[in-house]
C-alpha positions in Angstrom: -188.9 -191.6 -9.2 -185.9 -191.8 -7.4 -185.2 -191.7 -3.8 -182.1 -192.1 -1.3 -181.2 -190.9 1.9 -183.0 -193.3 4.7 -184.6 -194.1 1.2 -188.2 -195.7 1.1 -189.3 -197.4 -2.0 -192.5 -197.5 -1.2 -192.3 -194.1 -2.5 -192.0 -195.4 -5.6 -195.6 -196.7 -6.8 -197.0 -194.8 -4.4 -196.2 -191.8 -6.2 -196.9 -193.2 -10.2 -200.3 -194.2 -8.3 -200.7 -190.9 -7.6 -199.5 -189.6 -11.2 -201.7 -191.9 -12.8 -204.6 -191.0 -10.7 -204.3 -187.3 -12.4 -202.2 -185.7 -9.4 -199.6 -183.2 -10.2 -196.3 -184.4 -9.0 -195.7 -181.5 -7.0 -198.9 -182.3 -5.0 -198.6 -185.8 -4.7 -195.2 -185.7 -3.3 -196.2 -183.3 -0.8 -198.8 -185.3 0.8 -197.0 -188.5 0.8 -194.2 -186.3 2.6 -196.7 -184.7 5.5 -197.9 -188.1 6.4 -194.3 -189.8 6.8 -192.2 -189.2 10.1 -188.9 -189.8 8.6 -190.0 -186.9 5.8 -186.9 -184.7 7.1 -184.1 -187.5 6.6 -185.5 -188.6 2.9 -184.4 -187.3 -0.8 -187.2 -187.6 -2.8 -187.3 -186.3 -6.5 -190.0 -187.2 -9.1 -190.5 -185.9 -13.1 -193.4 -187.0 -14.8 -194.2 -187.1 -18.7 -194.5 -183.6 -19.4 -191.6 -183.1 -17.7 -192.9 -181.4 -14.1 -190.4 -181.7 -11.6 -191.0 -182.3 -7.5 -187.8 -182.9 -5.7 -187.4 -183.0 -2.0 -184.3 -183.1 0.4 -184.9 -183.0 4.0 -183.1 -180.6 6.2 -181.9 -184.3 8.2 -180.2 -185.4 5.2 -176.3 -185.9 5.9 -174.2 -183.4 4.6 -173.5 -181.9 1.7 -177.0 -182.8 0.4 -178.9 -181.1 -2.2 -180.5 -181.0 -5.6 -181.0 -179.0 -8.7 -184.4 -179.4 -10.7 -183.7 -178.7 -14.5 -186.0 -178.7 -17.7 -187.7 -182.1 -17.3 -185.3 -183.1 -15.2 -183.6 -183.4 -11.9 -180.0 -184.3 -10.0 -180.2 -184.9 -6.4 -177.2 -186.2 -3.8 -176.4 -186.3 -0.2 -173.0 -187.3 1.9 -170.9 -185.4 -1.2 -167.3 -184.2 -0.6 -168.7 -181.0 -1.8 -171.6 -179.0 -2.2 -170.2 -178.2 -5.5 -171.1 -182.1 -6.7 -174.7 -181.7 -7.8 -174.1 -178.6 -9.5 -172.0 -179.9 -11.6 -174.2 -182.9 -12.7 -177.1 -180.7 -13.7 -174.9 -178.0 -15.9 -173.1 -181.4 -17.4 -176.2 -182.9 -17.8 -178.2 -180.0 -19.7 -175.1 -179.5 -21.7 -174.8 -182.8 -22.8 -175.5 -184.5 -26.0 -176.5 -187.8 -27.6 -178.6 -191.1 -26.3 -179.9 -190.4 -22.6 -177.8 -193.6 -21.2 -174.7 -191.2 -22.6 -175.7 -188.0 -20.9 -176.9 -189.8 -17.4 -173.3 -191.4 -17.6 -171.8 -187.7 -18.3 -173.6 -186.5 -15.1 -172.6 -189.3 -12.9 -169.0 -188.5 -14.0 -169.5 -184.9 -13.7 -170.5 -185.7 -9.7 -166.9 -187.5 -9.2 -165.0 -185.2 -10.5 -166.1 -182.7 -8.6 -165.6 -184.5 -5.3 -168.3 -187.2 -5.5 -169.4 -189.1 -2.5 -167.6 -188.7 0.8 -166.9 -192.0 1.8 -165.3 -192.7 -2.1 -166.4 -194.9 -4.8 -168.4 -198.4 -5.0 -171.3 -198.9 -6.6 -173.3 -197.3 -9.8 -176.6 -198.0 -11.6 -177.9 -196.7 -14.8 -181.7 -197.4 -16.1 -183.2 -196.2 -19.2 -186.7 -197.3 -20.4 -188.0 -196.3 -23.7 -190.6 -193.1 -24.2 -193.5 -195.9 -25.4 -194.0 -199.5 -25.2 -194.9 -201.7 -22.5 -194.0 -201.7 -19.1 -191.2 -204.2 -18.8 -189.2 -202.8 -21.7 -185.7 -201.4 -20.9 -183.3 -199.6 -23.1 -180.3 -199.8 -20.3 -180.7 -201.6 -16.6 -177.3 -202.1 -15.1 -175.5 -202.3 -11.9 -172.1 -202.3 -10.5 -172.9 -203.4 -6.8 -169.2 -203.2 -5.6 -165.9 -201.9 -7.7 -163.0 -200.0 -7.0 -163.9 -198.0 -10.3 -167.6 -198.4 -10.4 -168.1 -195.3 -13.1 -165.4 -197.0 -15.4 -167.0 -200.3 -15.0 -170.2 -198.8 -15.6 -169.0 -197.3 -18.6 -167.4 -200.6 -19.9 -170.9 -202.2 -19.3 -172.7 -199.5 -21.5 -170.5 -200.3 -24.6 -171.4 -203.8 -24.4 -174.9 -202.6 -24.5 -175.1 -200.5 -26.9 -173.2 -203.3 -28.9 -175.7 -205.7 -28.2 -178.8 -203.3 -29.1 -177.2 -202.8 -32.6 -177.1 -207.0 -32.7 -180.3 -207.2 -31.7 -181.2 -204.5 -34.8 -179.5 -207.4 -36.9 -181.6 -210.0 -35.4 -185.1 -208.0 -36.4 -183.6 -207.6 -40.0 -182.9 -210.8 -40.4 -186.6 -211.7 -39.2 -188.1 -209.3 -42.1 -185.8 -210.7 -44.7 -183.4 -208.0 -44.8 -180.1 -209.9 -44.6 -178.0 -207.3 -46.3 -178.6 -204.5 -43.7 -178.7 -206.7 -40.8 -175.1 -207.9 -41.9 -174.3 -204.5 -41.4 -175.3 -204.2 -38.1 -173.4 -207.5 -36.8 -170.5 -205.6 -38.3 -171.0 -202.7 -36.7 -171.4 -204.5 -33.1 -168.7 -206.4 -33.6 -166.6 -203.1 -34.2 -168.0 -201.5 -31.1 -166.7 -204.5 -28.8 -164.0 -206.0 -31.2 -162.5 -208.2 -27.9 -166.0 -209.7 -27.6 -166.1 -213.3 -28.8 -169.8 -213.6 -28.3 -170.2 -210.6 -30.6 -167.7 -211.5 -32.9 -169.3 -215.8 -33.4 -173.1 -214.1 -33.6 -171.8 -211.6 -36.0 -170.1 -213.9 -37.9 -172.9 -216.3 -38.5 -175.2 -213.1 -39.2 -172.5 -211.9 -42.1 -172.4 -215.1 -43.6 -176.3 -215.8 -43.7 -176.2 -212.1 -45.2 -174.2 -213.6 -47.9 -170.3 -213.0 -47.4 -169.1 -216.1 -46.1 -165.9 -215.9 -46.3 -165.7 -212.5 -43.9 -168.5 -214.2 -41.5 -166.3 -217.1 -40.6 -163.2 -215.1 -40.5 -165.2 -213.2 -37.2 -165.9 -217.3 -36.0 -162.5 -217.9 -36.4 -161.3 -215.2 -34.3 -164.3 -216.0 -31.9 -163.0 -219.5 -31.8 -159.1 -218.4 -31.0 -160.4 -216.4 -27.9 -162.7 -219.2 -26.3 -162.7 -222.9 -28.0 -166.0 -223.3 -26.6 -167.6 -221.9 -29.8 -166.4 -224.4 -32.1 -168.3 -226.9 -30.1 -171.3 -224.4 -30.3 -170.8 -224.2 -33.9 -171.5 -227.7 -34.3 -174.3 -228.0 -32.6 -176.2 -225.1 -34.0 -179.2 -226.1 -35.9 -179.6 -224.5 -39.1 -183.5 -223.2 -38.4 -182.0 -221.4 -35.3 -178.9 -220.1 -37.4 -179.0 -220.3 -40.9 -175.6 -218.9 -41.0 -173.9 -221.9 -39.0 -173.9 -224.4 -41.8 -171.9 -222.9 -44.6 -169.4 -221.3 -41.6 -168.9 -225.0 -40.5 -168.0 -225.8 -44.3 -165.6 -222.9 -44.5 -163.8 -224.0 -41.3 -164.3 -227.5 -41.6 -166.3 -228.0 -38.6 -168.7 -231.2 -38.8 -172.2 -230.8 -37.1 -172.7 -232.8 -34.0 -174.6 -236.1 -34.7 -173.8 -236.4 -38.3 
């Protein structure tokens, strides 16, 4: 569920509760709109678990405003520079491939290319949750509050999010004792964002723990060159927390703190 244009956040939990109670999206949305004195100014869209869409763009929304309902998705916009914005979003999203987060970003970029917001650029956000799992789980939850190029910044943050996701896969594999596979994930994560000293550091420890101490120490050395604080952290790490720390310390000639 998404609401904008004189937004009323209460639409979110109220509509979700109605869906959980068995109501169809159109029925649930129409009932709430009928009870809302400001409905003519609202823009509200919802998609249920089966892909059924219900959308409302009130006649009082600031032009240019409108929406497009697609197969399992909705795009909506208001205060746009032109009426081509939301159709462009729908066309690009429908044709895009890859992970949902990337398809959503492509739709936002298409909106900007079609004219974007008449007020210019300021913020952007992206939220993706997994199809199954706990209510708190998220695939991506990114916000750019105030930036001259918010979509470019959002794309950078999504790259970071993807890289840390790959590194987390490595952590999970370490927990299962699958160290060679974990080391490959760590390598891939550092390759996705090669200038991230944090990813270099943890990838180095993971690769070292996977058996290639020389390569792992090289990653950590580069992280330290970018920011010397990693040297101090390496000295502090307990082997139980980071099993790859001790061989890397030995390779780099760094003593453990307190010894």
